[in-house]
VEXKE-434430 format. One line per 8 residues: number of its first residue (from 0); their letters; for each residue x, y, z of C-alpha. Coordinates in nm, 3 decimals, m for minus. Layout:
# residues N
NUM) A) X/Y/Z  ...
END
This chain:
# residues 791
0) MSQTKSRA) m2.928/m1.307/3.661  m2.931/m1.675/3.574  m3.144/m1.606/3.267  m2.890/m1.354/3.146  m2.608/m1.607/3.186  m2.799/m1.875/2.999  m2.891/m1.647/2.712  m2.548/m1.496/2.657
8) PLWRALFA) m2.391/m1.806/2.492  m2.697/m1.838/2.268  m2.664/m1.483/2.144  m2.293/m1.533/2.081  m2.369/m1.851/1.887  m2.635/m1.680/1.677  m2.404/m1.388/1.606  m2.121/m1.622/1.507
16) LAVIAASL) m2.351/m1.823/1.278  m2.481/m1.504/1.115  m2.127/m1.375/1.049  m2.012/m1.710/0.909  m2.321/m1.749/0.689  m2.291/m1.397/0.548  m1.919/m1.443/0.485  m1.978/m1.775/0.309
24) AIALTQSA) m2.247/m1.623/0.089  m2.023/m1.333/m0.013  m1.723/m1.557/m0.077  m1.925/m1.793/m0.300  m2.097/m1.522/m0.504  m1.825/m1.258/m0.544  m1.457/m1.257/m0.625  m1.179/m1.036/m0.493
32) RLGLDLRG) m1.046/m0.751/m0.700  m0.680/m0.816/m0.765  m0.430/m0.534/m0.784  m0.211/m0.489/m1.087  0.087/m0.633/m0.901  m0.102/m0.964/m0.886  m0.274/m0.980/m1.225  m0.024/m0.781/m1.430
40) GTQIVLET) m0.068/m0.450/m1.605  0.031/m0.085/m1.593  m0.056/0.187/m1.347  0.008/0.549/m1.440  m0.028/0.841/m1.200  m0.082/1.174/m1.374  m0.055/1.515/m1.214  m0.243/1.808/m1.362
48) KDSADRPD) m0.065/2.140/m1.401  m0.183/2.495/m1.447  m0.238/2.550/m1.820  m0.005/2.779/m2.014  m0.147/3.061/m2.224  m0.308/2.917/m2.536  m0.194/3.075/m2.864  m0.553/3.127/m2.981
56) RPDRKIKA) m0.675/3.248/m2.641  m0.392/3.441/m2.472  m0.631/3.568/m2.205  m0.731/3.219/m2.091  m0.552/3.032/m1.813  m0.693/2.737/m1.617  m0.574/2.629/m1.273  m0.523/2.264/m1.192
64) DPRSTDRA) m0.794/2.242/m0.924  m1.027/1.948/m0.844  m1.283/2.072/m1.096  m1.043/2.090/m1.390  m0.888/1.759/m1.282  m1.230/1.594/m1.291  m1.285/1.727/m1.644  m0.945/1.593/m1.745
72) LEVLRQRV) m1.043/1.259/m1.590  m1.349/1.233/m1.813  m1.145/1.313/m2.123  m0.892/1.045/m2.027  m1.172/0.797/m1.966  m1.294/0.842/m2.324  m0.941/0.794/m2.455  m0.880/0.480/m2.251
80) DALGVSEP) m1.216/0.336/m2.362  m1.114/0.400/m2.721  m0.796/0.198/m2.665  m1.002/m0.112/m2.591  m0.834/m0.200/m2.259  m1.026/m0.459/m2.057  m1.163/m0.333/m1.723  m0.965/m0.008/m1.698
88) SLSRSGDN) m0.985/0.195/m1.378  m0.953/0.573/m1.355  m0.991/0.773/m1.036  m0.890/1.107/m0.892  m0.644/1.109/m0.602  m0.624/1.429/m0.402  m0.686/1.760/m0.577  m0.473/1.723/m0.887
96) RIIVELPG) m0.374/1.360/m0.945  m0.535/1.094/m1.160  m0.464/0.722/m1.120  m0.505/0.514/m1.436  m0.491/0.134/m1.409  m0.468/m0.066/m1.731  m0.482/m0.443/m1.665  m0.294/m0.655/m1.914
104) VQDPREAA) m0.100/m0.364/m2.068  0.265/m0.467/m2.051  0.412/m0.191/m2.269  0.333/0.146/m2.111  0.474/0.347/m2.402  0.160/0.343/m2.614  m0.078/0.401/m2.323  0.129/0.683/m2.173
112) DVIGRTAQ) 0.167/0.846/m2.514  m0.206/0.839/m2.584  m0.358/0.927/m2.248  m0.091/1.167/m2.128  m0.084/1.414/m2.415  m0.262/1.747/m2.401  m0.405/1.687/m2.752  m0.458/2.053/m2.841
120) LTIHPVSG) m0.609/2.024/m3.186  m0.620/2.350/m3.381  m0.690/2.432/m3.746  m0.499/2.717/m3.916  m0.492/2.884/m4.256  m0.154/2.861/m4.432  m0.008/3.198/m4.523  0.315/3.084/m4.686
128) VTDRAPAG) 0.613/2.845/m4.701  0.973/2.911/m4.599  1.294/2.713/m4.575  1.419/2.905/m4.271  1.376/2.737/m3.933  1.181/2.951/m3.687  1.335/3.089/m3.369  1.220/2.936/m3.043
136) DGRSAADG) 0.900/2.734/m3.069  0.784/2.909/m3.384  0.503/3.102/m3.217  0.425/3.471/m3.254  0.283/3.617/m2.933  0.128/3.914/m3.112  m0.140/3.747/m3.327  m0.119/3.377/m3.244
144) SRTLPDPD) 0.049/3.288/m3.576  0.331/3.033/m3.587  0.582/2.861/m3.813  0.598/2.481/m3.800  0.765/2.206/m4.007  0.576/2.091/m4.315  0.482/1.718/m4.285  0.481/1.674/m4.663
152) QKGAYLRL) 0.818/1.833/m4.752  1.138/1.783/m4.557  1.322/2.106/m4.471  1.021/2.327/m4.542  0.823/2.524/m4.286  0.465/2.643/m4.302  0.371/2.992/m4.188  0.035/2.958/m4.018
160) GASALTGD) m0.218/3.220/m3.926  m0.412/3.232/m3.601  m0.626/2.924/m3.538  m0.968/2.931/m3.702  m1.115/2.669/m3.467  m1.002/2.418/m3.203  m1.063/2.056/m3.120  m1.351/2.161/m2.895
168) GVKDAEAA) m1.558/2.199/m3.213  m1.500/1.839/m3.321  m1.810/1.625/m3.263  m1.671/1.289/m3.366  m1.360/1.127/m3.509  m1.335/0.785/m3.666  m1.055/0.587/m3.828  m1.148/0.436/m4.163
176) FDQQGMAG) m0.976/0.285/m4.465  m1.023/0.488/m4.785  m1.113/0.219/m5.036  m1.229/0.458/m5.307  m0.944/0.707/m5.313  m0.688/0.444/m5.203  m0.542/0.698/m4.960  m0.488/0.433/m4.696
184) WTVGLTFR) m0.607/0.483/m4.342  m0.766/0.822/m4.275  m0.942/0.997/m3.987  m1.286/1.136/m4.056  m1.393/1.442/m3.857  m1.746/1.559/m3.790  m1.780/1.915/m3.658  m2.043/2.056/m3.426
192) DDASGDWA) m2.297/2.299/m3.564  m2.127/2.609/m3.423  m1.788/2.498/m3.557  m1.900/2.380/m3.901  m1.935/2.744/m4.009  m1.577/2.817/m3.904  m1.462/2.513/m4.101  m1.652/2.627/m4.409
200) RVTGDAAC) m1.505/2.976/m4.378  m1.139/2.867/m4.350  m1.172/2.617/m4.637  m1.359/2.876/m4.847  m1.080/3.130/m4.799  m0.823/2.869/m4.897  m1.019/2.774/m5.210  m0.999/3.135/m5.331
208) AAQGSPER) m0.618/3.121/m5.356  m0.446/3.048/m5.684  m0.382/2.689/m5.786  m0.047/2.565/m5.653  m0.028/2.844/m5.397  0.050/2.739/m5.036  m0.249/2.953/m4.930  m0.480/2.681/m5.073
216) RVAIVLDD) m0.374/2.454/m4.786  m0.529/2.425/m4.440  m0.306/2.297/m4.156  m0.438/2.066/m3.885  m0.210/2.096/m3.582  m0.198/1.857/m3.289  0.022/1.949/m2.993  0.225/2.204/m3.193
224) KVISAPGM) 0.285/1.954/m3.472  0.133/1.971/m3.820  m0.021/1.630/m3.869  m0.192/1.713/m4.196  m0.195/2.012/m4.434  m0.428/1.916/m4.719  m0.482/2.143/m5.018  m0.829/2.231/m5.136
232) NPEVPCDT) m0.965/2.027/m5.426  m1.069/2.229/m5.731  m1.430/2.130/m5.662  m1.434/2.330/m5.336  m1.608/2.661/m5.416  m1.440/2.991/m5.328  m1.587/3.171/m5.025  m1.818/2.875/m4.965
240) GITGGDTR) m1.575/2.606/m4.861  m1.661/2.260/m4.734  m2.010/2.262/m4.589  m2.187/1.998/m4.383  m1.923/1.991/m4.111  m1.733/1.688/m4.238  m1.372/1.645/m4.344  m1.110/1.374/m4.361
248) ITGGFSQE) m0.748/1.386/m4.244  m0.497/1.202/m4.461  m0.132/1.154/m4.391  m0.020/0.803/m4.471  m0.137/0.669/m4.135  m0.118/0.306/m4.035  m0.429/0.150/m3.886  m0.289/0.185/m3.533
256) QARDLAAL) m0.185/0.548/m3.589  m0.526/0.638/m3.732  m0.705/0.471/m3.440  m0.493/0.648/m3.179  m0.535/0.984/m3.351  m0.911/0.938/m3.367  m0.915/0.850/m2.997  m0.720/1.165/m2.913
264) VKGGALPV) m0.936/1.395/m3.122  m1.263/1.236/m3.012  m1.163/1.251/m2.648  m1.108/1.621/m2.685  m0.838/1.842/m2.545  m0.741/1.810/m2.183  m0.841/2.127/m2.000  m0.501/2.135/m1.830
272) PVDVVEQR) m0.165/1.974/m1.909  m0.068/1.654/m1.727  0.268/1.506/m1.626  0.341/1.140/m1.556  0.470/1.137/m1.196  0.451/0.762/m1.136  0.439/0.459/m1.359  0.439/0.093/m1.261
280) TVGATLGA) 0.429/m0.211/m1.486  0.411/m0.568/m1.359  0.434/m0.869/m1.586  0.144/m1.113/m1.582  0.372/m1.406/m1.503  0.525/m1.222/m1.207  0.178/m1.155/m1.064  0.072/m1.517/m1.108
288) DAIAASTQ) 0.395/m1.640/m0.950  0.345/m1.400/m0.658  m0.006/m1.534/m0.594  0.114/m1.894/m0.611  0.415/m1.829/m0.388  0.216/m1.630/m0.131  m0.061/m1.892/m0.124  0.189/m2.170/m0.075
296) AALIGLAL) 0.365/m1.977/0.199  0.033/m1.901/0.370  m0.079/m2.266/0.362  0.252/m2.397/0.496  0.275/m2.125/0.760  m0.083/m2.186/0.869  m0.030/m2.561/0.882  0.277/m2.521/1.103
304) TALFIMVV) 0.099/m2.268/1.323  m0.206/m2.492/1.356  0.011/m2.791/1.443  0.198/m2.587/1.702  m0.109/m2.456/1.887  m0.274/m2.800/1.876  0.034/m2.955/2.037  0.043/m2.686/2.304
312) YRLLGALA) m0.332/m2.643/2.371  m0.472/m2.976/2.247  m0.851/m2.966/2.207  m0.875/m2.591/2.251  m0.590/m2.554/2.003  m0.782/m2.763/1.749  m1.090/m2.547/1.800  m0.876/m2.234/1.763
320) TLALALYG) m0.743/m2.376/1.434  m1.100/m2.414/1.310  m1.169/m2.056/1.423  m0.859/m1.942/1.232  m0.992/m2.104/0.916  m1.320/m1.921/0.969  m1.118/m1.605/1.030  m0.974/m1.644/0.682
328) LISYAALV) m1.326/m1.675/0.540  m1.450/m1.368/0.729  m1.149/m1.156/0.628  m1.182/m1.252/0.263  m1.555/m1.181/0.261  m1.504/m0.841/0.426  m1.235/m0.757/0.171  m1.469/m0.846/m0.115
336) ALGATLTL) m1.772/m0.673/0.035  m1.584/m0.346/0.083  m1.456/m0.357/m0.273  m1.095/m0.334/m0.153  m0.814/m0.423/m0.392  m0.599/m0.718/m0.291  m0.233/m0.637/m0.356  0.088/m0.831/m0.296
344) PGLAGFVL) 0.164/m0.652/0.034  m0.205/m0.695/0.108  m0.162/m1.070/0.085  0.121/m1.040/0.335  m0.101/m0.830/0.561  m0.373/m1.091/0.531  m0.134/m1.364/0.642  0.023/m1.146/0.911
352) AIGMAVDA) m0.316/m1.072/1.067  m0.343/m1.444/1.133  m0.067/m1.388/1.388  m0.295/m1.138/1.562  m0.574/m1.396/1.573  m0.332/m1.653/1.717  m0.221/m1.398/1.976  m0.576/m1.339/2.099
360) NVLVFERA) m0.638/m1.715/2.132  m0.312/m1.768/2.317  m0.391/m1.483/2.556  m0.724/m1.642/2.645  m0.588/m1.995/2.678  m0.298/m1.889/2.901  m0.534/m1.695/3.127  m0.765/m1.997/3.140
368) REEYIGAR) m0.468/m2.214/3.245  m0.384/m1.977/3.529  m0.746/m1.965/3.645  m0.775/m2.344/3.641  m0.452/m2.396/3.835  m0.548/m2.135/4.094  m0.913/m2.238/4.129  m1.041/m2.431/4.430
376) TKSLDKPL) m1.273/m2.644/4.217  m1.167/m2.818/3.900  m1.455/m2.695/3.687  m1.368/m2.626/3.324  m1.637/m2.365/3.254  m1.534/m2.097/3.502  m1.162/m2.085/3.417  m1.245/m2.051/3.049
384) ARGFGKAW) m1.503/m1.778/3.110  m1.261/m1.590/3.335  m0.985/m1.635/3.082  m1.197/m1.462/2.816  m1.303/m1.193/3.059  m0.956/m1.111/3.187  m0.793/m1.124/2.843  m1.047/m0.878/2.701
392) SAVIDSNI) m0.868/m0.556/2.796  m0.530/m0.679/2.673  m0.679/m0.796/2.341  m0.855/m0.465/2.284  m0.556/m0.248/2.378  m0.307/m0.450/2.175  m0.528/m0.462/1.865  m0.607/m0.092/1.878
400) TTLLAAGL) m0.236/m0.012/1.870  m0.204/m0.223/1.555  m0.509/m0.054/1.401  m0.344/0.284/1.461  m0.044/0.177/1.253  m0.266/0.025/0.982  m0.472/0.344/0.966  m0.158/0.551/0.911
408) LFFFATGP) m0.066/0.325/0.621  m0.405/0.387/0.463  m0.388/0.766/0.492  m0.020/0.824/0.411  0.081/0.541/0.179  0.007/0.499/m0.190  m0.046/0.212/m0.429  0.001/m0.145/m0.305
416) VKGFGVTL) 0.109/m0.039/0.045  m0.224/0.133/0.100  m0.381/m0.206/0.025  m0.163/m0.356/0.296  m0.309/m0.111/0.548  m0.665/m0.193/0.443  m0.607/m0.569/0.455  m0.431/m0.553/0.792
424) SIGVVASM) m0.715/m0.345/0.940  m0.977/m0.591/0.817  m0.769/m0.880/0.947  m0.731/m0.729/1.294  m1.106/m0.673/1.332  m1.180/m1.020/1.196  m0.924/m1.172/1.434  m1.107/m1.028/1.734
432) VSALVITR) m1.437/m1.170/1.609  m1.270/m1.504/1.549  m1.092/m1.527/1.886  m1.343/m1.364/2.120  m1.667/m1.489/1.965  m1.620/m1.794/1.743  m1.348/m1.961/1.951  m1.551/m1.897/2.266
440) VLAEFALR) m1.868/m2.049/2.120  m1.679/m2.357/2.004  m1.487/m2.392/2.333  m1.795/m2.354/2.553  m1.983/m2.607/2.341  m1.695/m2.857/2.366  m1.646/m2.817/2.742  m2.014/m2.893/2.806
448) RRSVRKRP) m1.974/m3.237/2.653  m1.965/m3.520/2.907  m1.682/m3.699/2.729  m1.464/m3.390/2.764  m1.551/m3.341/3.132  m1.441/m3.698/3.202  m1.106/m3.631/3.037  m1.016/m3.271/3.129
456) GITGITST) m0.655/m3.325/3.028  m0.744/m3.319/2.659  m0.866/m2.958/2.684  m0.515/m2.816/2.717  m0.594/m2.582/3.009  m0.529/m2.830/3.291  m0.157/m2.860/3.215  0.100/m2.603/3.319
464) GRVRAWLA) 0.306/m2.602/3.005  0.682/m2.649/2.975  0.774/m2.281/2.962  0.557/m2.197/3.262  0.687/m2.497/3.458  1.048/m2.401/3.387  0.982/m2.043/3.499  0.814/m2.165/3.815
472) RRDPQIVR) 1.120/m2.375/3.904  1.382/m2.112/3.826  1.188/m1.797/3.923  1.436/m1.565/3.741  1.451/m1.207/3.871  1.466/m1.036/3.534  1.355/m0.688/3.639  1.608/m0.676/3.924
480) HRRRWLGV) 1.888/m0.650/3.664  1.715/m0.374/3.471  2.025/m0.155/3.446  2.211/m0.436/3.272  1.929/m0.489/3.021  1.892/m0.118/2.954  2.266/m0.101/2.888  2.241/m0.382/2.632
488) SALLVVVA) 1.946/m0.206/2.467  2.143/0.117/2.450  2.434/m0.071/2.291  2.201/m0.212/2.022  2.075/0.138/1.947  2.434/0.264/1.916  2.523/m0.018/1.674  2.208/0.048/1.468
496) TAGIVLRG) 2.272/0.422/1.459  2.631/0.358/1.353  2.503/0.153/1.061  2.268/0.431/0.955  2.543/0.693/0.979  2.834/0.494/0.836  2.664/0.277/0.577  2.371/0.504/0.501
504) LVFGVEFT) 2.023/0.400/0.391  1.960/0.271/0.040  1.634/0.448/m0.040  1.412/0.295/m0.306  1.289/0.484/m0.609  0.968/0.570/m0.420  1.166/0.803/m0.196  1.437/0.926/m0.433
512) GGRLVEYS) 1.262/0.938/m0.767  1.393/0.758/m1.073  1.321/0.433/m1.247  1.370/0.068/m1.154  1.332/m0.196/m1.423  1.365/m0.570/m1.369  1.447/m0.776/m1.678  1.410/m1.153/m1.708
520) TSRTVDVD) 1.632/m1.327/m1.965  1.596/m1.671/m2.120  1.972/m1.720/m2.090  2.172/m1.636/m1.779  2.352/m1.303/m1.804  2.641/m1.229/m1.571  2.583/m0.911/m1.372  2.919/m0.766/m1.481
528) TARTIVAD) 2.824/m0.825/m1.844  2.487/m0.658/m1.780  2.663/m0.355/m1.626  2.883/m0.319/m1.934  2.583/m0.345/m2.167  2.385/m0.085/m1.974  2.687/0.148/m1.962  2.743/0.111/m2.338
536) AGFPRAVV) 2.375/0.192/m2.392  2.443/0.536/m2.244  2.386/0.483/m1.871  2.725/0.440/m1.703  2.592/0.556/m1.363  2.299/0.311/m1.356  2.289/0.064/m1.064  2.276/m0.287/m1.214
544) QESGDDDI) 2.220/m0.582/m0.980  2.102/m0.939/m0.978  1.741/m0.976/m0.869  1.563/m1.296/m0.779  1.630/m1.598/m0.998  1.903/m1.462/m1.228  1.698/m1.155/m1.321  1.869/m0.821/m1.387
552) SVRTGELT) 1.749/m0.501/m1.220  1.850/m0.160/m1.355  1.801/0.152/m1.146  1.861/0.498/m1.291  1.768/0.857/m1.226  1.566/0.947/m1.535  1.484/0.694/m1.805  1.232/0.737/m2.085
560) DDEQHAIK) 1.026/0.449/m2.223  1.233/0.449/m2.543  1.558/0.435/m2.344  1.419/0.151/m2.134  1.345/m0.046/m2.450  1.692/0.035/m2.584  1.842/m0.134/m2.276  1.608/m0.428/m2.327
568) RALEKPGG) 1.723/m0.469/m2.688  2.088/m0.447/m2.580  2.034/m0.728/m2.328  1.877/m0.953/m2.592  2.212/m1.027/m2.755  2.362/m1.217/m2.459  2.034/m1.297/m2.281  1.811/m1.421/m2.562
576) EVTVERDE) 1.443/m1.344/m2.506  1.408/m1.056/m2.260  1.086/m0.965/m2.080  1.013/m0.683/m1.838  0.898/m0.833/m1.510  0.868/m0.506/m1.318  0.896/m0.141/m1.417  0.860/0.139/m1.164
584) MIGPSLGD) 0.904/0.508/m1.238  0.867/0.778/m0.973  0.903/1.148/m1.048  1.143/1.346/m0.826  0.865/1.565/m0.685  0.659/1.260/m0.593  0.965/1.095/m0.439  1.017/1.395/m0.212
592) ELRTKALI) 0.650/1.390/m0.120  0.649/1.019/m0.037  0.963/1.054/0.172  0.804/1.341/0.365  0.486/1.140/0.413  0.687/0.845/0.542  0.853/1.062/0.809  0.517/1.214/0.900
600) ALGIAVAA) 0.360/0.868/0.927  0.635/0.747/1.158  0.611/1.062/1.372  0.233/1.040/1.401  0.260/0.668/1.480  0.484/0.742/1.777  0.263/1.031/1.895  m0.059/0.831/1.852
608) QLIYLSVR) 0.075/0.537/2.052  0.200/0.772/2.326  m0.137/0.947/2.356  m0.339/0.626/2.357  m0.118/0.452/2.611  m0.115/0.762/2.833  m0.494/0.741/2.843  m0.500/0.370/2.915
616) FRWTFAAA) m0.198/0.366/3.148  0.009/0.618/3.338  0.245/0.840/3.136  0.549/0.655/3.269  0.424/0.329/3.120  0.332/0.504/2.794  0.681/0.655/2.773  0.838/0.316/2.841
624) AVSAMVHD) 0.629/0.148/2.569  0.712/0.419/2.316  1.082/0.404/2.410  1.084/0.030/2.342  0.900/0.090/2.015  1.155/0.349/1.901  1.429/0.109/2.005  1.276/m0.163/1.784
632) VLVVVGLF) 1.238/0.070/1.487  1.598/0.192/1.510  1.733/m0.162/1.535  1.535/m0.281/1.230  1.639/0.025/1.027  1.999/m0.021/1.138  1.989/m0.386/1.037  1.878/m0.289/0.686
640) AWLGKPVD) 2.151/m0.025/0.675  2.423/m0.277/0.765  2.285/m0.532/0.515  2.244/m0.273/0.238  1.877/m0.362/0.189  1.650/m0.110/0.013  1.427/0.116/0.222  1.110/0.156/0.017
648) SVFLAALL) 0.736/0.182/0.068  0.703/m0.190/0.137  0.969/m0.158/0.407  0.767/0.132/0.550  0.467/m0.101/0.571  0.679/m0.353/0.758  0.814/m0.083/0.989  0.470/0.044/1.085
656) TVIGYSVN) 0.363/m0.315/1.145  0.662/m0.360/1.374  0.544/m0.053/1.565  0.202/m0.209/1.614  0.346/m0.547/1.711  0.600/m0.399/1.953  0.339/m0.200/2.142  0.100/m0.495/2.121
664) DTVVVFDR) 0.344/m0.716/2.310  0.426/m0.449/2.567  0.062/m0.372/2.640  m0.003/m0.734/2.735  0.263/m0.718/3.008  0.154/m0.375/3.133  m0.204/m0.498/3.150  m0.088/m0.767/3.393
672) VREARRRD) 0.095/m0.508/3.604  m0.217/m0.293/3.618  m0.432/m0.591/3.714  m0.192/m0.706/3.986  m0.170/m0.360/4.142  m0.546/m0.335/4.154  m0.555/m0.656/4.357  m0.267/m0.567/4.586
680) PRMDLERT) m0.152/m0.203/4.559  0.094/m0.248/4.848  0.311/m0.501/4.665  0.655/m0.383/4.560  0.656/m0.254/4.200  0.968/m0.448/4.100  0.820/m0.778/4.222  0.489/m0.699/4.051
688) ANRAVLQT) 0.655/m0.623/3.720  0.877/m0.932/3.741  0.576/m1.153/3.812  0.388/m0.997/3.519  0.680/m1.074/3.287  0.696/m1.437/3.402  0.319/m1.480/3.375  0.305/m1.348/3.020
696) LPRTVNTG) 0.626/m1.505/2.892  0.457/m1.834/2.786  0.206/m1.632/2.584  0.490/m1.426/2.434  0.684/m1.735/2.330  0.381/m1.915/2.186  0.255/m1.611/1.997  0.600/m1.532/1.863
704) MGALFILA) 0.643/m1.890/1.742  0.309/m1.877/1.559  0.398/m1.549/1.387  0.750/m1.667/1.300  0.619/m1.983/1.132  0.412/m1.770/0.895  0.682/m1.508/0.835  0.951/m1.768/0.775
712) ALAVLGGD) 0.730/m1.936/0.515  0.676/m1.599/0.347  1.050/m1.525/0.351  1.142/m1.859/0.196  0.850/m1.915/m0.041  0.698/m1.571/m0.090  0.935/m1.473/m0.368  1.191/m1.197/m0.404
720) SLADFSLA) 0.929/m0.922/m0.374  0.835/m1.033/m0.021  1.178/m1.146/0.102  1.288/m0.808/0.242  0.938/m0.743/0.378  0.944/m1.074/0.566  1.300/m1.012/0.689  1.197/m0.679/0.841
728) LIAGVVIG) 0.898/m0.836/1.013  1.096/m1.134/1.143  1.352/m0.896/1.289  1.073/m0.681/1.430  0.894/m0.975/1.595  1.211/m1.109/1.756  1.337/m0.768/1.867  0.991/m0.658/1.978
736) TVSTVFTA) 0.948/m0.968/2.191  1.287/m0.922/2.356  1.248/m0.546/2.403  0.920/m0.591/2.590  1.096/m0.790/2.860  1.435/m0.622/2.861  1.356/m0.264/2.758  0.994/m0.164/2.813
744) VPTAVTLE) 0.942/m0.315/3.159  1.281/m0.205/3.304  1.221/0.146/3.165  0.874/0.162/3.320  1.001/0.051/3.660  1.290/0.299/3.644  1.059/0.588/3.553  0.814/0.497/3.827
752) RRRPARER) 1.092/0.485/4.085  1.215/0.828/3.981  0.877/0.994/3.923  0.623/0.828/4.153  0.268/0.952/4.126  0.135/1.173/4.401  m0.219/1.184/4.526  m0.393/1.227/4.192
760) RRDRGRFT) m0.750/1.117/4.182  m0.746/1.016/3.817  m0.444/0.792/3.875  m0.600/0.635/4.183  m0.922/0.559/4.000  m0.740/0.432/3.694  m0.508/0.189/3.862  m0.685/0.085/4.182
768) GGGKGQSP) m1.036/0.041/4.050  m1.198/0.225/4.348  m1.482/0.014/4.484  m1.809/0.082/4.659  m1.797/0.142/5.028  m1.428/0.226/5.025  m1.337/0.518/5.245  m1.122/0.805/5.110
776) LDARRAAR) m0.844/0.703/5.349  m0.855/0.341/5.233  m0.861/0.452/4.869  m0.560/0.674/4.934  m0.369/0.389/5.093  m0.470/0.147/4.818  m0.347/0.389/4.557  0.007/0.376/4.692
784) DDTGAVV) 0.265/0.104/4.707  0.552/0.111/4.955  0.732/0.367/4.742  0.432/0.592/4.684  0.402/0.488/4.320  0.070/0.429/4.153  0.086/0.174/3.870
END
């Protein structure tokens, strides 16, 4: 037994060293992948649709399934590569969505126009010319013929026969400048072997027509538009046509137009049509500013948190600060090793997880203080070891509840918010390694030093602490007035609900669909002037507001890229140089889907917490914890309703984090109740719960202060994009801390009084701990308190 005790610290030390060394190696050799919201660029989400009947193949129809979406993805990849974008990223999401990330692309018009088109290239013989506009789209369903505008003569229309071949027969396409014929930029086409014969046949038929006849022309059609209709040169032999499979498209193209056309044709036709359902553009300067602001906020918040825990816990606080720094290293290395993308909300999740690491350290240190004060000997080793041992269950339970919320973010959220869920999950796991392994190794090493043993006061666990000393003097009976506290909680819920009903929720474009554009001007533009300009541009119902440092945000229902640039040009007259800092477009169908997913995520979060807590505690305690959690969510949502703040996907991330934090705090108190009842099942439940609240209140205050330092720094320095996020979390932390004491515990006691557990074996084993040699009668008595309740 003694050998096991002596080896355990060694194994912990070796494990800690291995984790730190691996993390350091990864951090020094690899760099994190930044999301577009941090490095700037454009993200486009495309949704594939079932293909319509093709004019040349009326019997062919392709469904937008994963297989056809993958084929479309490969075509898009070739097009994006042809555009020359640095480090593009294309991936399939779900069965029929494709996510395209284009770093550095600030104008999404060109990219969306090139990669989002169906690019159906067809070649048709010309049967005649007319000056009468066709009815409908100009197609003839009977034989696949059509009538389309002539690109060479305004007001004329070409009557085209059925397509002779399609873009599938094109082997290669290349933009080149015609130096010999001086025809400007042209696109050279090379046909595949099986298609070269079709090309020779259609050109040979055209060459047989009389000179000057429209039948000597061959029309090249791209997406129902004639892009070129060249006539056959006299040198082209009749019935033989152009052999060798080569041809050249002319049409007065610029270099950029020729390059884009070649990219479209070379990439081939998409097997199914695609729609742009989401589009986000973030300026490079905004991303750089966000990184700088978040880094500054993190450093200041960490410095204040480190100073606070060192003042409260002295030497152990200093060691915990060192462990927190190593936590940052471990989290970053894990993020890099997993290939996760670091987004702006992810940065916030990274910083927020530090609060979880602080919480675990505070739990251990407070338990160590209690053990030292209550111990007969004044040894430093045993109180610390018992503190780690007794805090274990609370740390695990509280962190699992946070992981449940983070997991829901990963599965139900999209874009940057999904990154928040990933980062928060990594941070929670790393925080447990930091607090329960690294801090313990450092603390045990320090407490074995003779200089520390001679001065036990510097450790921080021999003092009572001001909050604990004040509670010991006053001994407030908080739980005794539970009806009063529950009444106040109910009043807060009523006020919050009134705000939701009367003021309504301002849903962001993620949930409603539409477009939100944030413009930055070199000269200050009054918001009333901006509203007039936007209204005169044709959008009188657009919501125009100030955003950040004198920026202008415009939110509309539907807004095309050309219309967005029209607004930008209109703002240039009073605002000087205008740049787009942020541009978000969400299709209405995607907005409905995201809103549904948000409700599902919240519902599953509540159900998951209820199930987990019912397993770990009795159902009455689980119901009380979930009630307090719902109370916290309603109050935060009501606060945003009264303030008129937007409810978007970032707010959803904050809300799910509040859920995890609220249950986290409640679990710590309930863990104390469970532990106390195992020691003395006959003690009155109200007294047990009140003592648990007073015992954990110092931890609650210290943990809340550490989290608030970080969140306040994010709110003040994190920029406009993180201000509302930080506000929601600050409100959630404060309300969650208060609701644990004044909502969750009173509710649990009330439910236990009304529905005491009967003689259920699983409840007796769960809350009394059993014990060898205990008779059934003793176990039955131990399982009951004086009211018959098992807790």
